Rosetta silent file (secondary structure, phi, psi, omega in degrees, C-alpha in Angstrom):
SEQUENCE: XXXXXXXXXXXXXXXXXXXXXXXXXXXXXXXXXXXXXXXXXXXXXXXXXXXXXXXXXXXXXXXXXXXXXXXXXXXXXXXXXXXXXXXXXXXXXXXXXXXXXXXXXXXXXXXXXXXXXXXXXXXXX
SCORE:     score description
SCORE:     0.000 S_00000001
   1 L     0.000  -34.000 -179.390  -37.939   29.503  -14.764 S_00000001
   2 H   -68.282  -38.716  179.567  -35.789   31.441  -12.258 S_00000001
   3 H   -65.448  -38.678  177.247  -36.521   28.855   -9.522 S_00000001
   4 H   -60.336  -47.081 -178.865  -35.560   26.044  -11.884 S_00000001
   5 H   -62.537  -45.300 -179.351  -32.265   27.708  -12.686 S_00000001
   6 H   -62.253  -42.932 -177.996  -31.448   28.336   -9.003 S_00000001
   7 H   -67.217  -43.266  174.923  -32.371   24.739   -8.126 S_00000001
   8 H   -63.605  -41.266  177.361  -30.179   23.353  -10.936 S_00000001
   9 H   -61.430  -46.729 -178.028  -27.300   25.651   -9.984 S_00000001
  10 H   -65.349  -41.683 -179.227  -27.522   24.613   -6.332 S_00000001
  11 H   -66.753  -41.262  175.962  -27.709   20.938   -7.215 S_00000001
  12 H   -60.910  -41.609  179.782  -24.729   21.221   -9.617 S_00000001
  13 H   -65.332  -42.731  178.123  -22.735   23.021   -6.923 S_00000001
  14 H   -63.886  -44.022 -178.798  -23.505   20.314   -4.316 S_00000001
  15 H   -67.919  -41.211  175.658  -22.629   17.536   -6.736 S_00000001
  16 H   -63.236  -39.961  177.989  -19.361   19.229   -7.831 S_00000001
  17 H   -62.486  -40.233 -179.401  -18.479   19.819   -4.195 S_00000001
  18 H   -64.600  -39.877 -178.462  -19.135   16.183   -3.450 S_00000001
  19 H   -67.728  -31.986  179.624  -16.884   15.075   -6.366 S_00000001
  20 H   -75.075  -36.394 -176.118  -14.141   17.402   -4.970 S_00000001
  21 H   -82.262  -40.360 -173.887  -14.436   16.281   -1.349 S_00000001
  22 H   -60.323  -31.988  176.403  -14.922   12.516   -1.606 S_00000001
  23 H   -59.002  -35.472 -179.704  -11.364   11.756   -2.936 S_00000001
  24 H   -69.904  -36.028 -178.846   -9.996   13.099    0.377 S_00000001
  25 H   -71.189  -33.165 -175.916  -12.446   10.976    2.340 S_00000001
  26 H   -99.726    2.693 -174.424  -11.690    7.720    0.512 S_00000001
  27 L   -57.707  -41.335 -175.743   -7.900    8.283    0.130 S_00000001
  28 L  -114.969   28.232  179.904   -6.939    5.994    3.037 S_00000001
  29 L  -121.134  139.502 -178.522   -9.935    3.745    2.913 S_00000001
  30 L  -123.543   11.513 -177.065  -10.096    0.481    1.084 S_00000001
  31 L   -76.489 -178.989 -177.831  -13.603   -0.749    1.873 S_00000001
  32 H   -64.868  -41.392  178.825  -16.507   -1.494   -0.386 S_00000001
  33 H   -59.813  -46.784  178.801  -18.153    1.922    0.115 S_00000001
  34 H   -61.238  -37.801  177.171  -14.915    3.741   -0.794 S_00000001
  35 H   -63.758  -42.203  178.444  -14.637    1.579   -3.889 S_00000001
  36 H   -65.870  -43.356 -177.164  -18.157    2.409   -5.044 S_00000001
  37 H   -65.295  -48.111 -179.713  -17.622    6.121   -4.511 S_00000001
  38 H   -63.945  -35.648 -177.455  -14.258    6.154   -6.334 S_00000001
  39 H   -59.252  -38.149 -171.883  -15.628    4.036   -9.230 S_00000001
  40 H  -100.076   -3.051  178.268  -18.247    6.640  -10.120 S_00000001
  41 L   -81.524  115.545 -178.733  -16.281    9.836   -9.343 S_00000001
  42 L   -67.841  -11.976 -175.638  -15.060   11.326  -12.600 S_00000001
  43 L   -91.991   -6.819  177.241  -12.284   13.197  -10.884 S_00000001
  44 L   -87.788  124.638  178.853  -10.519    9.996   -9.683 S_00000001
  45 L   -82.768  154.278  174.786   -7.957    8.845  -12.311 S_00000001
  46 E   -82.858  148.631 -178.816   -7.484    5.284  -13.290 S_00000001
  47 E  -158.490 -165.522  178.223   -4.170    3.719  -12.556 S_00000001
  48 E  -133.120  138.489  174.253   -2.182    0.648  -11.598 S_00000001
  49 E  -130.459  162.428 -177.388   -0.974   -0.403   -8.162 S_00000001
  50 E  -123.945  144.418  176.268    1.027   -3.393   -7.005 S_00000001
  51 E  -135.731  158.170  169.334    0.690   -5.832   -4.141 S_00000001
  52 E  -107.612  122.469 -174.151    2.441   -8.935   -2.886 S_00000001
  53 L   -61.066  151.755  177.999   -0.152  -11.657   -2.145 S_00000001
  54 L  -138.458 -177.767  173.833   -0.804  -12.870    1.328 S_00000001
  55 L   -66.816  141.915 -176.855   -3.200  -15.199    3.026 S_00000001
  56 L   -61.918  142.949  177.105   -6.800  -14.249    2.392 S_00000001
  57 L   -75.527  -36.134  176.850   -8.522  -12.177    5.028 S_00000001
  58 E  -144.729  150.337  175.110  -11.833  -13.923    4.432 S_00000001
  59 E  -134.503  122.159 -176.433  -13.036  -16.828    2.394 S_00000001
  60 L   -86.266 -178.329 -175.558  -16.849  -17.191    1.953 S_00000001
  61 L   -63.399  -20.652 -179.505  -18.830  -20.467    1.550 S_00000001
  62 L   -91.620   -3.849 -179.227  -18.312  -20.410   -2.244 S_00000001
  63 L    95.199   -1.305  178.839  -14.530  -20.159   -2.017 S_00000001
  64 L   -71.892  123.933 -178.075  -14.325  -16.467   -2.949 S_00000001
  65 E   -97.550  139.315  177.443  -11.370  -14.921   -1.151 S_00000001
  66 E  -112.996  134.769 -179.197  -11.272  -11.296    0.013 S_00000001
  67 E  -122.972  132.046  171.402   -7.984   -9.423    0.523 S_00000001
  68 E  -117.267  117.247 -176.571   -7.393   -6.140    2.285 S_00000001
  69 E  -146.853  167.514  172.968   -3.893   -4.860    1.640 S_00000001
  70 E   -96.140  127.688 -178.742   -1.769   -1.786    1.127 S_00000001
  71 E  -107.054  154.300 -176.608   -0.951   -1.250   -2.513 S_00000001
  72 E  -123.163  132.677  179.238    1.875    0.725   -3.967 S_00000001
  73 L   -85.718 -176.003 -174.680    1.830    2.780   -7.223 S_00000001
  74 L   -67.353  -18.779  178.594    4.784    3.352   -9.612 S_00000001
  75 L   -92.691   -7.640  178.825    5.983    6.271   -7.586 S_00000001
  76 L    96.072    8.679  179.226    6.025    4.325   -4.233 S_00000001
  77 L   -77.448  143.592 -178.759    2.900    6.049   -2.898 S_00000001
  78 E  -108.497  154.966  173.833    0.708    3.654   -0.818 S_00000001
  79 E  -157.917  153.172  178.280   -3.095    3.297   -0.495 S_00000001
  80 E   -84.622  139.056  176.498   -5.383    0.719    1.001 S_00000001
  81 E  -135.586  157.330  172.319   -7.358   -1.515   -1.350 S_00000001
  82 E  -131.402  128.293 -178.373   -9.787   -4.341   -1.006 S_00000001
  83 E  -143.654  163.649  179.587  -10.264   -6.888   -3.761 S_00000001
  84 E  -118.498  145.371  173.284  -11.703  -10.395   -4.232 S_00000001
  85 E  -115.441  156.121  177.657  -10.353  -13.432   -6.084 S_00000001
  86 L   -59.736  -37.053  175.808  -12.454  -16.264   -7.446 S_00000001
  87 L  -139.044 -179.311  175.628  -10.453  -18.530   -5.190 S_00000001
  88 L   -66.898  134.998 -177.624   -7.532  -18.146   -2.772 S_00000001
  89 L   -89.561  155.489  176.472   -4.443  -16.800   -4.488 S_00000001
  90 L   -64.915  138.724 -177.031   -1.004  -18.227   -4.110 S_00000001
  91 L   -76.395  147.198  178.602    0.997  -16.491   -1.362 S_00000001
  92 L    64.541   35.769  171.377    4.084  -14.263   -2.056 S_00000001
  93 L  -111.483  155.669 -179.749    3.274  -13.564   -5.706 S_00000001
  94 E   -96.726  134.108  178.146    3.191  -10.061   -7.205 S_00000001
  95 E  -120.998  139.142  170.538   -0.047   -8.673   -8.585 S_00000001
  96 E  -103.253  122.000  179.122   -0.711   -5.595  -10.729 S_00000001
  97 E  -103.759  125.820  173.809   -4.131   -4.173   -9.898 S_00000001
  98 E   -86.282  120.161 -170.883   -5.916   -1.903  -12.299 S_00000001
  99 E  -133.315  165.042  170.832   -7.755    0.560  -10.006 S_00000001
 100 E  -133.524   87.144 -174.986   -9.672    3.779   -9.886 S_00000001
 101 L    73.331 -127.302  178.680   -8.940    4.954   -6.290 S_00000001
 102 L   -85.320   -5.526 -178.789  -10.133    2.277   -3.874 S_00000001
 103 E   -87.007  121.859  177.511  -12.094    0.506   -6.628 S_00000001
 104 E  -103.128  117.079 -176.887  -10.133   -2.460   -8.055 S_00000001
 105 E   -82.666  -56.367 -178.600  -11.283   -3.397  -11.528 S_00000001
 106 E  -143.021  168.717  170.725   -8.943   -6.320  -12.353 S_00000001
 107 E  -143.167  153.822  178.253   -5.724   -7.930  -11.274 S_00000001
 108 E  -146.236  147.534  176.529   -3.053   -9.949  -12.958 S_00000001
 109 E   -77.786  137.192  178.643    0.084  -11.731  -11.744 S_00000001
 110 E  -129.531  159.860  176.594    3.329  -10.118  -12.824 S_00000001
 111 L   -84.600  158.579 -178.842    7.013  -10.946  -12.507 S_00000001
 112 H   -56.254  -34.998 -178.380    9.286   -8.986  -10.261 S_00000001
 113 H   -79.965   -4.068  174.546   11.107   -7.318  -13.156 S_00000001
 114 H   -91.356   -4.221 -177.683    7.824   -5.899  -14.492 S_00000001
 115 L   -93.311  132.206  177.664    7.276   -3.832  -11.314 S_00000001
 116 L   -53.725  146.554 -174.242    8.559   -0.220  -11.190 S_00000001
 117 H   -56.698  -43.521 -177.858   11.615    0.175   -9.021 S_00000001
 118 H   -68.498  -32.961  176.451    9.998    2.463   -6.428 S_00000001
 119 H   -72.881  -40.765  179.924    7.078    0.104   -5.934 S_00000001
 120 H   -64.170  -37.832  178.901    9.296   -2.949   -5.739 S_00000001
 121 H   -60.593  -41.364  177.780   11.423   -1.322   -3.054 S_00000001
 122 H   -71.236  -37.387 -178.611    8.384   -0.830   -0.870 S_00000001
 123 H   -70.375  -27.914 -177.510    6.977   -4.321   -1.535 S_00000001
 124 L   -78.379  -14.155  178.097   10.179   -6.018   -0.579 S_00000001
 125 L   -80.345    0.000    0.000   10.149   -4.411    2.899 S_00000001
């Protein structure tokens, strides 16, 4: 029983440490691995970030477009994200991405007046 308790305590400590350390590792990363890690980390908060669309970075044989961009939150803080669209998106449109760290759950097109001022100031530069 004592060995089981020690094993569970050690495992919990390692898992807790991983949850605390991984946000720092994925903070400036927008790749698929960072998205998976952030999606399942309970310490990463959900939020919304904004991007201005650009030409797709990749388009696969099925027409699915992949975008790698710097997104801006409502306070003007930036982070890298990677997301896919069913097809290529129109260029120079504003999108609101619902995210959890590097993981992008959904996106929707928004008008310029729906974007917080701090985010819009960064997007226009």
